[in-house]
N, C-alpha and C positions, 0 to 999 in steps of 0.2 A: 367432286367436292361440292360444287354448286347444287347438284341434285340432292345430295345428302342434307345440306343446310335447308334447302327448300322443303324437303320431306319432313324435317324436324319441326318446322314451323307451321305445317299444314296437314298434319296427320289426323286430326280430329275435326269434327264439324265446327266446334267453337273456335278453333284456331283459324279455320278458313274464313269464318265471319270476321275474325280479328284482322285478317289480311285485307278484307274489303274495307273495313273501317280505316285501316292504315292508308289505303289507297286514296280514300276520300280526303283524309287529312293532308296527304302530300299534294293532292290536287288543289286544296285550299291554299297551301303554302306557296306552291309554284305560281298560282294565279295572282297572289299578292305581290310576289317578287317581280313578275312580268308587268303588272299594272304600275308598280312604283319604280321599275328599272333597278332593282336591288341585286346585290350579290350576297352570297352566304355570309361573308364577313360583315356586311352591313347589319345583319340581323342581331349581331352582338350588342348593337346600340339600341336601347329601348326607344329612342326617338323615331326609328324607322318601323317600329311595330304598329299594327292596326290600333286605331283608337275607337272610342265609343261611337263616333259619327260614321265610321266605316261600316259597310255591310256586314251582317252577322257571319256570312259565309267565309269572310276573310279571317274571322276569329277561330274558325273550327280547328285549325291545325294545332292550336294550343292544347286542345283536349283529345282530338282523335288520334294524333300521332303516338303519344305515350300509351293511350288506351289500346290502340291496335297492336303495338309492340308487346304489351303485357299479355294480350289475349292470344297472340300468335307464337312468337319465339320465346316469350317469357312464361307461357302457360305451364310447361313441364316443371319449371322452377317453382311456380306457385303451388302445383300439386305436391311437390316434395316438401315445401314449407308447411302446407296444410297438414300433411301426414305427421310431420315432426311436431307441430303445435298441438294437434289433437291426439297424438300418439296412437294412430290407427294401427292395429295389429289384428291378425286373423284370430277368430274366436277360439281356435284350438290351443292357444297359449294362455295359461292362467297366470296373468301378470300380477294378480292380487295376492298371491302366495309367495313369500320370500323363498329364494332358492335353498336357503339353509334350513328350512322348516322340515321337521321329521314327522309332522302330523300326517296321518293316513288320508289320502285323497282318493275317493272312489272313482273308478274309470267312468268317463262319459260315454253315453250311449251313442251309437252310430247315427249320423244325420241321413235321413232318407228324403230324397227329393221327388217331386211329382214326375219329372221326366228329365231327359238329358239336357234340354235347354235351360230348365230351372237350375240344374246343378252347375252348368257352365256359367250362368249369370251370377250365381253365388261366388264361384271361384274367381271370376273376373274382378270382383271387388277387392280381392286380397293378394292375388298371385301376380308374379312377373315371370316371363319366359326365361329359361336358363340357356344361354348361348355359349356354354362351355363344353368342351369335348367330353363325350360320354355321359352327359347329363340329360335328363328328360323333363318335359313340361306337359301340363294338361292342355288339351285342346278339344275342339269339336269339328267334325268334318263338314265343311260347307259345300263341297262339290266333288264329284268323281269325274276325272278326265281321262279319256282313252286316247293313247298316242302310240302308233306303230304296234298295235295289239298288246300294249302294256298299259297299266293303269297308274295314275298318280293322283294324289288326293290334296285338295286345297283345304288347309286346316287353319282355323282361327285359334290362336293361342290365348289362353287366359292372361290378360294384362290389365292391371289396374290403372294404367296411365294413358293407353291409346289402343287403337285397333291394330293388332299385329297378325299378319298372315304368313303362313309358311307352306311349303310343299312337302308332302310325305310320300314315302315309297314302301312297298312291301309286296314283292312279286309272288312270294310263296302263298300268302294269305289274302291276296287282293280280293278274292270272292267273298271274304268274310267281313269286309269293310264297306260300309255304305254311308250315304249322306245322313247326317244327324247323329252319327255315333260319337260318343264321348270316348276320347282316346288318350293314351300316353304317347307323346312324340319325342323321339330322341334326336338331339342336335348332331349334325354332321359338319355343315359349313354355312357361312353367310354368303349371300349373293348380292350382286350389284344391280338391284332392280327397284323401281320406284314403289311397287306395290308389295312385292314378296321380300321378306326379311331374311329367310334362310331355308335350307332344305335339310331333310332328315328322314328317319325311319319311323313308321307307325309300329309301335312296340306292343300295344295291347288295346283291346276295347274294354270299356269299363261300365259298370253299373252306376246309376246316379246315387251312390251311397258313399259317404265319407266317414272314416274313423277319425274323430277329432283327437284321439289320444296319440296317434302317430302321424296324422296328416295324410294318410294314404287312402286312395279310392279303391273300392272293391273291384278286382279284376274279373271281367266277364270271360275274356279269352286271351291267353298269352300268345302273342304272335311272333315270338322269337325262337320257339322250339321247332 
């Protein structure tokens, strides 16, 4: 439980910076309490709070503790609020046309990306991994690991909120999967690991080409047959 809470508040670089800011704020607070011999209940009385004549360091906790909390454990909430306020949606959805419209809308042309990394960076702005049974997510192979003559693949899943890593398997087509491949990854189960979120199967390798009409990426090789 503690590991899960810690991971939730430190999964991105900006969250880890927030934890550092929070730690400085707590140091400022505890230093003031020790200097004045205060308890937490004393802090409810404004009389015991730092005044203008006191060192600036003793005033830092007023600002750094809430800022650190917002940047760390409150960061994911801020991201969701930002998405809601600005109504961020993937470009393949035409929100400007009412659903009841019968006007003919010509299909959009496929989006072609320079390489797999560019395609993944695009997807990471809009996608979230699907950790439901039988569902698949987009990912890119970060590393190929050999263990007991078998291969497993470290895959970064496209996630608009944080860096999400998963392990992928495919014994039959392991030789067809390499570092840098854009892939479809199928969820199997979550794991209790600080760095790895889940394990699943590598279902297909993909071209860096997206059909915005149906949200599907062009399959390079189907690895399920």
